[in-house]
N, C-alpha and C positions, 0 to 999 in steps of 0.2 A: 838489379834483375833487369834481362830484357825485355822491352815490351813485345806482346804477341799481337801482332794485327790482324794476322789469317785465321779465320774459323772455320768452321765446316763446308762454308761455299763464300771462298774469298774474304775479302774485309767488308762489314757490313756494320751501317749504325745511324745515328741520327745526321742527316744532311746539315752541315755549319756546326756541329756540335763535336761527336766524335769524327766524322769521316769530313774533314776539313780540305779545302781548295789545297791548303799547304801539303797535307796527306797525298791528296791524289795527285800532284806535281811530283811527289817524292815516289810515287809509286811509279809514276812513268821513265821517271828516271832510272830506277830500280828495275824495269822490265829489260830497257835497252842494256844495263849492265849486266844481266842475268843471262842475257841472250849470248853477249860477247860475242859479236861481230860485226861488221863494218856496215853501219848505216841500216839496220832492219826494220822492214816494214811492218807497222801493228796496226791491225785494223781496229776501229773503234767504233763500237754501236752502243745505242742506249732506250729505255724505255720513255716513255713520258712525263715522267716526274720534272717537276718545276726547278729541280736542283741539277737536273741531268745535262742540261748546257754549262753549267757552271763548271761543275767536274770535268766535262769533256773537254774546256778550255783548258784546265790544268793540266789533265793527262796529256794532252798535244803540247802544252809549253813542258814538260818534263820530260817528254819522249825527244823533243825535236831539240831540245837545249842540249840533252845528251848524245846529239848527233844522229838519233833515229828518224824514219819517216811516218808521220801520222797518216792514216788512210781513213777517212770517215765515211761511216753509212748512216749516221746520223739513228733515228728512230727506226730499231729494226727488233725482231725476235732473239734471244739467246742463240736459239739453234741456227738463227740464221750466220749471226757471225762465224760459229763454228764450222758450219756449212761454206762459208765463201772463203774463212782462210785456207781451208783446201784445195777450194775448186780454182783460186787465183793465185796459188802457189805464195802466199804470205808467210810470214814470218812467227806470227802471233796474232792473238786478239782478244779486245778486251771489252766486256761486256758494264755498263753502268747500269744496274738496275739493283731492286732488293725485292724481285718476284713478286709475292701475294703480301705485302706488308703494306702497311698505309703512307701514304706520300711524304710522309715527313724522311722516313728511312730512304737511305740509298746503300750501294752497294758497288764493288770494284772486283771481278773475277776473271781470271785471266785463262786464255786457251793456249796450250802450244800449236806448232805446223802443223802437228796431225790430225787437230779439231778436239784433242781432247783436253779437260780441265787438267790442269798442272798437278803434278804428283806433290806429294808432302814433302819431298828431300828437294824437289825444285821451289815450292814455297818457303821452305827453311832458308834454302839459298836468297831468296827475296826478302827476307827479314833481315838478312844478315845485312845488305844494300841499303833497307830501310832506316836500320839503327845506325849507318853511318852517313845519315842523309847530310848532316850538317858539313860534312867533310867534300862534298859534290865539288869536282872540277868540270867546268863546264865545257862540250865540245869546241875544237878549234873554228867549227862552223855550224851553226845550227841545219838540222834537217829540213827537209820540206814538207808539205802538208797539201794532201790532194783528196778530192772526193771519189769515189766511186762511182760509176754511171750505174743507174738504177738497180741501185741492190736488193731491193724486195722483191722485184720480178725474177732476179739471177735466183734468188731462193728459191721461190717459189717454182721456178724451173727446176732446179735439181728435185726438190721434192716430188713432183710429179713426173719425173723422169722412171720412179720407182714403181709409178702404179698405171695399170692399163684398167681403169675403172670407167663405167658411162654413170653416171648419178641422174641422168634424166627421170624426169619424173618423181626424186625425191624433194621431198618439203624439208626444209633443214632452217634452225634458226641458231644464231652464232652469239655469244654472250663474249665477248672481247676484253671485259674489264677496263675500259678506258686506256687500255695498255699496248704494249707493240706490236699485238697482233691486228690491229683494228684495221688496215689494209689489207695485209696478205692474206689473211685467211680467208674472207670474202671472195677474194681475188680468186683463188685455187678453186675453191668450191664450185664457185660462178665458170671457170673455165671446163670443170666435168661435168656442166650441165644442169646441176642440182639448182632449184629456186631457193635464195639464201635471203633470209630476211636478217638483218643485224641489230644489235642492240648494245647499248653501253659503247659505242663506238665513236663517241666525240671528247676527247683527251681535252681537258683544258691546264693540266699541270697538277690539279690538286686532287682530281675525283678517281685517280686510279684505285682499282680494288674495291671503290667505297661503295658498298651494299650491293656487291654486283663480283661478276668471276667464279671464280672454280671456290674459293672458299664460301661464299654466299650466292646459292643456288636458286634459293627459292622463288623468287622471281620468273626466274627462267621456267622453272616446274610448272609453273600455273601458266604460263605460256603456251607452253608445248601443249599442258593438257588441255586447254581451253580452245586455242587455236587451231589445232588438228594438223601439228605438226609429227612428220615421222620421228623425229629425233631432234634434238637438241645439243649444242658444246660449250662448253664454259672454259674460258682460258683463265689464266693467271696473268699476272702484269708485266712479266716478259716472256710468254709463251710457250715456256718449256715443259708446260703440264695441261692436262684437260680433263675435266669431268662430263660425264655424258648423261643426258635424258632420255629416256624411252618416252614413245608414245603416249603413255599411259601418266608421264609427270614421276615417275620413280627414277633414284639417283641410281647411276650406273658409273659405280668409283672405280678408282686403279685396280682393285683385287677382281672385279668384274672383268672389267676390261683385258686384263692380263689372261684370264680365265679362256675366254671368247678368244680372243688369237692365238694362244698357246694351242687350244683344239684344232684351230683353224692350221695355223702352220704345222701341226704334227702330222694333219690328213695329207696337206702338201707336201710333205717331206722335208718341210723348210725349218722346222725345230732345231736347231744344232744339239746333239746328244739327248733328244728328247728332254732336255732340261729347262728350267725357268728361275729364274735367282730373282730373291724377295727380301726385303727386311723382316725382323722377328715382329714386326707388328700387323704383318699380314694375317689377314681375319682367318680364323680356323676352317670356315668353310672352304677357302680355296684350298688349303692341306687336303682337306679330303673329296675336293672333286680333282684335285690332281692326280691323286693316288688312284683313284677310279678310271682316270683317264691314261693311265701307265706312263705318266710325265713325272719326272724326277723334280724335287721340289730344294732349292739349296737356300739358306737364309744367313744375313751378314745383319750388322749392325746397322742402325737407323743412318739413313741418307744417301743419296744417290752414287756420291761416290765410292763407298763399298759396295754397291751393287754393281760398278761398273768395273772395280777391281776384280771381284769375283768372276765377272764375265768374261771379260780379259787373261786371265790367268787360266781358265779352265776351257775356254774355246766356245762358250753359249752366246747366242745371239740377242736373248729374249730377255729382259728383267725391269724391274721397276717397285715401285711404291704404291700403296692403299691412295696417297694424295692425287694420283693422276700423273706422276712423274715415270713416265714409260720410256724404256731404252731398248731400239730395235737396231743394231747394229747394221743393219742392211740399207738401213733410210739416212743413218747418222750416229755422230760418236757423242751424242747428249741427248737427255729429255726434248722431246719436241710434241708439242700438245697437235700439230698440224697434222704431223706425221702418222701420229697414234689415232686421230680423227678418221683420216684416210684409210688406216690397215682397218680401222672398225666397220668403216664402210663398204670396204672392199669384202668383210665378211657376209653382210648385210645382202650385198649385190652377188655373190658367187652362190650364198647359200638360198638366196630368196625367202630368207625369214626376217621377220621384222625385229628391232632389237629387244624388244621385250620377251620376245621367244629368246632369242639368245642369252638373255642374262638369266634363264632359268638352268644355266650350267651350275650354279652355287646356290647354295643358300645363308646370306649372311648371319652368323651367328651373333648373339646381343653380345656386347662390347661394353664394357664401363671402366673410364681410364680417370685415377684418380691422383694428383702430383700432391706429395706431402712435404712441406718446408720443415726441415730437420736441421739441428744443431750441429750435430756429428754426420755429415753425409760420409766423411771419409772411411768411418766405420764399417760402413753396409758390407764391403766385401766380407767381413771378418766375424757379421753378427750373426751367430749360429742359432739365435732364438728366432730370428727373422727367417732364415733359409730352412727351418725346422718346421716351419708355420706352411710355407710356401709348399716345402714337399709334402705334409699333411693335406693342405687342400688339394694339391694335383693329384695326389692317389684318390683322392674322395670324387673329384672330376671325372677320372678315367680318360675315356676317349670322347666323351662330352663335354670339354672344355679343355681349359689352360691357363694358366698364369703366369703372369709376366713381371717382375720386378725389376729396374735397374737406376742406375743414378744418370740425371740428366747431364747433357753436355752442354748445356747452354746456359742453366740457373740452378739454385742450389735447393733442387726437389728430387726426392724420390719417385719415381713414376711406378702405380702400383696399375697394372691391366688385367683383366679378367674375362675371357669370354667362356658364355655356358649355353645350356639350351634355352634359360630362361633370362629375362632382365632381372628377376627374382633373384635367382641364382646368384648373376654376377653380383648384387647391391649384399646379398649375404657374406660370401667370399672374401669379397674386397674391404666390406666393412672388418673384418676379423683380422686381415692381413693388414688394413690400415692401423689398426689398433696397436699390434707387436709393433710395426716400425714406428709408431710415436713414441711408445712407451720405451724403446730400447737405444733410438738415437735422439729422442728430446724433437719437440718442436716451436717454431720460432713462433 
């Protein structure tokens, strides 16, 4: 059986264990082979993990040994790679990052010449080359290596070209997760006139996402609340997502950000087809808010690639996830934490409203998610007892809640998610469904 390397977001695993230098070398060669052109120019960017330079060197060796040209941007956010591939007319881009994961993990994900992540078909083609890595024949001559000048500044220029806002008078704090945004995000907001304080911007190779960033925002909440900031923004390790904090220290997650921005864009006539694309995990409060605003909502499976596929297929320009991975196709081809923060700040400056007032656009329903480890997950689809229970609970909740049961795409668990008016109702409903799942599919 052929090994599958690509997951939902490129190749990812523990560095030097699953994701080895040998695998990165083979991936670089596979990228050149898949492009099928003379000396393709491939941009390489990375975040701040200790394993980044090792994997970068291996990718360079793979690309150049196959006759490609490696273009180095070094430490730079994921959306910067996508942006620079387009603006510099390169043939592909590679990002070395594991996003919000701990420093031990790392990943390799690819972008095509249009700045979009590779499609499933393109990844399958690369898989075929990876499976034949042992039969590689070097190019007659190795390709060159060059460094792109000022990649961070070029990226910031590209992002700022989409915004005409003055942030003078705003006091902002940024949590850069000791990751790839540690220079570019402060640079951009200061150029627009904001008073910017930066925390978690001293990467040492080991501290990326450690107690900070978009998945650990408690410290940022305290600083915003206690030190009089107008807003705070927490990025993840590679800068493709952001979570905001209002002046009261309350979290403004991806659902709230999308709701605020969708309303703003619709009022400006810039929300294509008055539609937003989200995943099935989006809070019920978002659904209700969009319905009240007359904005159509389309939902996809979990994962930004599925959101983007739906956006491109339907001609929509705004979509994203609760995690803060927001895609606005006017400003870029992938999730971009900096561009999302700027769009939210544009709404604040245009409306004259602080973030806490804008966030009243929706009410977050209590949500409970239970991961059930089961023996026979493959039987879930045909487990009548489970789906009968789901239908019964859904009918009981009516318009005041919802139930989602799905198999995980990354681990052997069934995810049971319940939203309702109160946390108590969530607990009751989820416990009943979990009991049926465990009885029907068995527990590990």
